N, C-alpha and C positions, 0 to 999 in steps of 0.2 A: 185271811186277808179281808179287811172290811173296806167296802167302797165308800168313799166320802161323797155322797150324793149331791150335797149342796155345792161343793167345789166343782164336781163334774158338770152339773147342770149349768152353773155360772160360766164355766169355760166354753161349753158348747153354745150357749146363748151369745157370748161375746164373739166367738168364731163365726157364727151364723150372721150376726149383725154386721161384722166387718166384711164378710163375703158379699152380702147384699149391698152394702154401701160402695164397696169397690166396683162391683158389677154395675151399679147405677152410674158411677162416675166414669166407667170405661177403663178402669185401671186393673181389673181382675186379670185380663189377658196379659197385661204387662207383668204382673206378679207370676203368672203361670210360665211365661217365657223366661223370667229370671230363674225360676226353679229348674227349668229345662237346661239353661245354659250352664249353671253352676253344678249340675248333677255330675257325679263321677261317671266316666265313660266305660267302666268295667263291664256292665252287662252287654253293651254293644260289641265290645271286643270279643267277649266269650261267644256271642251269637255268631259273629263272623268267623270265628275259629272253627266252630262246629257245623257251619252251613255249607262248607265246601268239601264234604266227604266224598 
């Protein structure tokens, strides 16, 4: 499997630039909260199931 370095580097730079811009605008926390809200709750349910042994 050959790594496409130009595409990888470009996507990393775009992601980094977007993170910096959103953090500067104060919207990065909002995006993190959105990921938290829409994340599937399965790990929480599994941890609750096994924490009451």
